[in-house]
C-alpha positions as CSV (number, residue, x, y, z in Angstrom):
1,M,121.7,195.8,219.7
2,T,119.8,192.6,219.2
3,Y,119.4,189.2,220.9
4,V,121.2,186.2,219.4
5,I,120.3,182.5,219.5
6,T,123.4,180.3,220.0
7,E,124.5,176.6,219.8
8,A,122.3,175.3,222.6
9,C,119.2,175.7,220.4
10,I,120.6,173.3,217.7
11,G,118.2,170.3,217.5
12,V,116.0,171.7,220.3
13,K,113.9,174.5,218.9
14,D,111.7,174.6,222.0
15,R,109.8,177.7,220.6
16,S,108.9,179.1,224.1
17,C,110.7,182.2,222.9
18,V,108.5,182.5,219.9
19,D,105.4,182.6,222.0
20,V,106.5,185.6,224.0
21,C,108.1,187.7,221.2
22,P,105.9,190.8,220.8
23,V,107.2,191.5,217.2
24,D,107.5,187.9,215.8
25,C,111.2,188.3,214.9
26,I,112.1,184.7,215.7
27,Y,112.3,182.4,212.7
28,E,112.8,178.7,212.3
29,G,115.7,177.3,210.3
30,E,116.5,173.7,209.6
31,D,118.4,173.0,212.8
32,M,117.7,176.0,215.1
33,L,115.8,179.2,215.6
34,Y,117.1,182.6,214.6
35,I,116.4,186.2,215.7
36,H,116.1,188.6,212.8
37,P,118.6,191.4,213.8
38,D,116.6,194.1,212.0
39,E,113.3,193.2,213.5
40,C,114.4,192.6,217.1
41,I,113.3,195.5,219.4
42,D,115.6,194.4,222.2
43,C,112.8,193.8,224.7
44,G,114.5,190.7,226.2
45,A,111.2,188.7,226.6
46,C,112.7,185.7,224.8
47,E,115.8,185.3,227.0
48,P,114.3,184.0,230.2
49,E,111.9,181.7,228.3
50,C,114.7,179.7,226.7
51,P,115.0,176.3,228.5
52,V,118.5,175.7,227.3
53,T,120.0,179.2,227.8
54,A,120.7,179.7,224.1
55,I,119.6,183.4,223.9
56,F,121.9,186.2,224.8
57,P,122.0,190.0,224.3
58,E,124.5,190.5,221.4
59,E,127.1,192.1,223.7
60,D,126.9,189.3,226.2
61,V,127.3,186.3,223.8
62,P,130.1,184.2,225.4
63,Q,133.5,184.4,223.6
64,N,133.3,180.8,222.5
65,L,129.9,181.4,220.8
66,Q,130.7,184.7,219.0
67,Q,130.3,183.1,215.6
68,Y,126.6,182.9,216.2
69,I,126.3,186.7,216.0
70,E,127.3,186.6,212.4
71,K,125.4,183.4,211.7
72,N,122.2,185.1,212.9
73,R,122.8,188.0,210.5
74,E,124.0,186.0,207.5
75,I,121.1,183.5,207.5
76,F,118.6,186.2,206.6
77,N,120.7,187.1,203.5
78,S,121.1,183.5,202.3
79,D,119.4,181.8,199.4
80,A,117.3,179.8,201.9
81,P,116.4,182.2,204.8
82,P,114.5,180.7,207.8
83,G,110.7,181.0,207.8
84,R,108.1,181.6,210.4
85,P,108.0,179.0,213.1
86,R,105.4,176.3,213.0
87,K,103.2,176.5,216.1
């Protein structure tokens, strides 16, 4: 299981979650942040830090936001994967 960043992050990219991630698995895309599903250790440190409640454990992603599970996986296999966040 991994954590997933959803729609509420679009345009916000607060980066509080980046600061607390012990394994640096959160990357910055053009419009939002993404959690790398193979690097996330499921520690949950990021979830309470998100000011817009955009981060959920994969099994708890609301039904209307389920497409973000796949979006978080696919973005890392794309031709333009997200990079390390600017601090």
